[in-house]
N, C-alpha and C positions, 0 to 999 in steps of 0.2 A: 268427456264429464257433463253426467245429468244436470238440470237446473239446480236441485239443489247441493249439488256438490259443485258446482259455480260456482253461486253464491257463496257459500262458504269458504273459498277460497279466495274470492274477491275479499272478502269479510278479514282474512285472516291476512292479507298481504297488506292491506289497509292498516290494521291494526299495529302491524309489523313496519313497516316503511312512513309510514305519516301520523302527525301529532295535531297538536296548536300552530309549531312554530314551521313544519315544512307538509308542503303539497306533494303530489306529484299528476302527471299528466295524463289523460286517456291513451296517449300513446306509450307511455312507458307499463303503464296499468296490462295493456294489450301485448307487450315486451315479454313481459313476465307468464302472461299465460302461455306465450311461444314456447317457453324454455322448460314448462314444464308438458310439452307436449299437447297444447289445447291451441282450440283458436278462442277467441270472443271477438264479436264486429262492434262497432260503437253503438247500434242499435239497441244491443243485447245487453252493453255495458249499461246500459241509460236505463234500459229499464230491470237489470237488477239492484243496478244503485235505488234509484225508486224501490224497490222490492224491498230494500234493508232500511231504508228509511221509513217507510212504513212500521215495518216487522219492532221500530224503534230506537235505532241504531244512530247516532250520531254523525251521519257524512255531509260536511261542508261540500259543497258544490259553489264552485266560482269560474265563470263563463266572459272571457275575454275574448270579444270580438276580435277577429282577424287575427289571432293566434293563436289560443289551444284553452281546454276545458281541464280546470285542476280540482282534484280529488282530494277531502283529509280525514280523517277518520279522528275525532276529536270525543267518543266517549267512554274517558279513562274511571275504573272504579274507584282509583288510589291514587289521591293528591301525589307530587313531585315529598315533601314533607313530612307526611305519610308513608310513602313507600322508605325515605331517609331513618324515619325511627324506626320503623322494622329491623332495616340493613344496620342498624347499630344495636339493638337487642340481638339478634343473630349472631354478629360480630362480638360482643363482646361474653356471649352463653358461653360460662365455662362447659356448660355439660355439653356442649356441642364440639364434634371432631376439627380439626381447620379445614378438613378437606370435606367435610359435611356441611360445614358454613362458607366454602366458597362455592357451593353446590346452590345452595339457598338462595343463599344474594344473586348470582347471576339470574336466579329462576325471579325476584324480585326484581330486578331492573330490568326483566323482560319484559315485566309490566307496565312501564311508561315505555312514552314516545320514543323515537327514535335522539331527538336533538336534547334530552334530556337523561337519557342513559350516562353519558360522562359524567354527569355531574352527582351521582349517587354512587359513593365511595364510602367505604367506614368512618367515620369521623369521630371515632373514639378509637385511641394507642394499645391496644393489647398486646404488645410486646415481651411482655415482661410477665405476662397472663400465661396460667396453667390451663390447657384445654385440653377437653377428653383425651382419652390415645385412640378410642373408637366409639360407635356407634349402637354400640350396647345399649344403652342409657334411652336411648329413643324409644327402642322397643319395650323398654322394661315400662316408660312412662306409658307406652300405650296400653302395657295390660291392667298396668294400676289403673289406670281409667276405665277399663273395662271390669274391672275387681267390681268397681265404685258404682259406678251403675248397674253391675248386679247383684250389690249389696253382701258378697263374698268376701269369705278369705284367701289370704295369702301368703306363702311361703317364700323366704330367702336366705340366702347366709349375707353376712354384713362383713364387709373387708376394710381392714388399717394395712398400717405402713408397717415391713421390717429394718430391723439396722439400714441393710442392703437396699432400701426403697422398693422395694417388690412388694406387693399387694399381696396380703397374706389372710385366711377367714379369723375371724373373730372367733375366739372362745371355742378353738380347736374345729370350726368347723358346724359350730354351734347352728340349729335351722330353727330360723326366728318363723313364728307365725302371728300373724298382723292381723287386728281387720282395718280394711285402709279408710278412711274418712275423707282425707283433701290432700292433696298435695300446693307448698307455698311455696314462690320466686320470691327466693331474698338476697341480696348481695350477689345477685348472678347464679345462683344456685338452688336449685331444686331439691326441696322435702318434703317427704313422705309424715305424714301426721297420720297415727290411727293408735291402735290399741293393740297392744304388747302384752300376748302371754305371760313371759317371760319375765315382765317388769308389775302385772296385776297393775296397769294406769295407761292413761295416754302419753305417745311416746312421741321424738321423732324421729329420723333416717336420712342423712343425704342419702339421697337416692343417687348420684354417681357411687358410691359407696357398695350397693345394694347388687348380686349376683343371683344367679342362679334361680329368679324367680317364677314360681307357679300359682297359675289358680287353681285351688282345693274344690270350687265347688259347696262349699260348708257357707253355710249363712253366718255374716259376722257378728262383732258383738256390737250391741246398740251401743252409740255417741250417746256418752254421761251428759244429763240434760242444762251440766251450768258452761259445756264445752265452747265457747266463741273464738273464732280460730283468728276473727282479725285484733283481738285484744290478745291471745297469746302472742302471736307473732310477734305484737309490738314488743311482750315481755321478755321474751327467752331470747338473750343473747347468742348468736352465730346457732342458734337453736341449741342451746346446753340448758338439758334441765335442771332443779332444784328447786327448794322450798318457795312458794310464793309469800314474798314479805312488802310490805307497806314502809317505806324507806323516806326518810327525809333527806336530802341534799343540802349544804351549804356552798355556794358556788357564787364566784363573779357573775354579774350582770350580760357581762358577752360570749357567757359560753351556755346561754339558757338556748340558743338553737343547737346548740350537742347534744343536748339533754331532750327538746323535741324528736329531733333524727331519730335517736334511739327509743324513747318511746310514745311517740306521737303527742296531741295538745293536750290530752286527756291529765291533769295533773295538775297540781294545788298549789300555788301560789301561797305560803304564808305570813311572810314576812321580808321585806323591801329595807336597804339600806343603800346610802352611798354607793358603799363599793362591795356589798354582798346582798344575796336573797337566798331565804329558804323555798325547796321546790320539795314536793310530796309525791312521792310515783310510786306505783307498784311495780315489782320485777320480780324474777327468779332469781333467788340467790345462785350463783355456781361461780367459780374460778374467773371465768369469761368477766363476769358483771366487775369484781375486783379486780382484773387485767385493764380492761375499758375505764376504772374509776381512778388507776395509777396514773394513767397518763397527763391527767390532770393533777396533779401531788401540788401543793399550797397554792391553786383556786379550784379545788372542787374538795368534799368528804362530806363522810357521812355522820352525823348526829342524831340520829335515833333512827332504830329503839338500840338499847345501850348495846345487847348481844351481837348484832351487826356490827357495830362498832368494834367492837374487840374481835369479834373475825375475821375482819379488817385488818385491826392492828396484826394482826396474825400471819397476816397473808405478808403485809411489810415488813414482819419482821421475816421471815422465813425467804423472803425476796433479799433482804442486805444478809443473811446467813449466808445464803449460795453467793451473795455477790463476794464476801469475805473468804469464802472456801470453807466456811465451821461446817 
């Protein structure tokens, strides 16, 4: 084993077996080299440790007279809280298969020290969530990223579920041609935002429903000047498109947090009363918006403009008719 290879072996051993709370002795290091079919003397070990320290690695040396010399590696790039956040994101991400989630979580745990790894477990309950059935979406995400960087169009088929719960191509296998602008992660799903030649407008697509994606090599359609991805993400409920409208809601004050969660803090409060307040927001009208509003019946409603009030009343009437079987 050459000097460089020996130093790398030593560094890897210290990284994997020590941390702030655990040190190893010189004897343990020498035994590890022996198990790998190599030998290292104490003077060489001290020289290699000094070389690693000089290179900038944080290796603590503690000499206890009459007993042993202890070494530990404390140069962790990621703190325990940072790794926990990443593990929870991987665990809850619906676009990552269970198998790939487990593999990625293990890799993240390996970045922590030996005394910390057992503390790193997913803290978010995901038993009832639907995880992606395979890893195709990871490669689709990578291809979309390449297309965005190369300023080129992509083509793909879009899938939906049939009554037998099987994914089938939408519109009989229609091939969408899209100029990708960005990907948005919202509610644990990835969405593609781009110019759709089918819709002749900016559209949103759930990436887990995209298949047979290809790069075309053709220059993409330029993004509209008024396209603001941050605002668009907050205005589009679950990525369902619809006409943009300024809407005034009347609600109980305790629900203001629910409105902020959906629209962000860019809203206007026009009136305040003891048990009601009026809030004006900009949304993309869609059945999804009305469904969100419906859950707060009796506590939140639309008061303006009139045509949106009428559309919401029609939505409520349709729901009542369906419930009564009419």
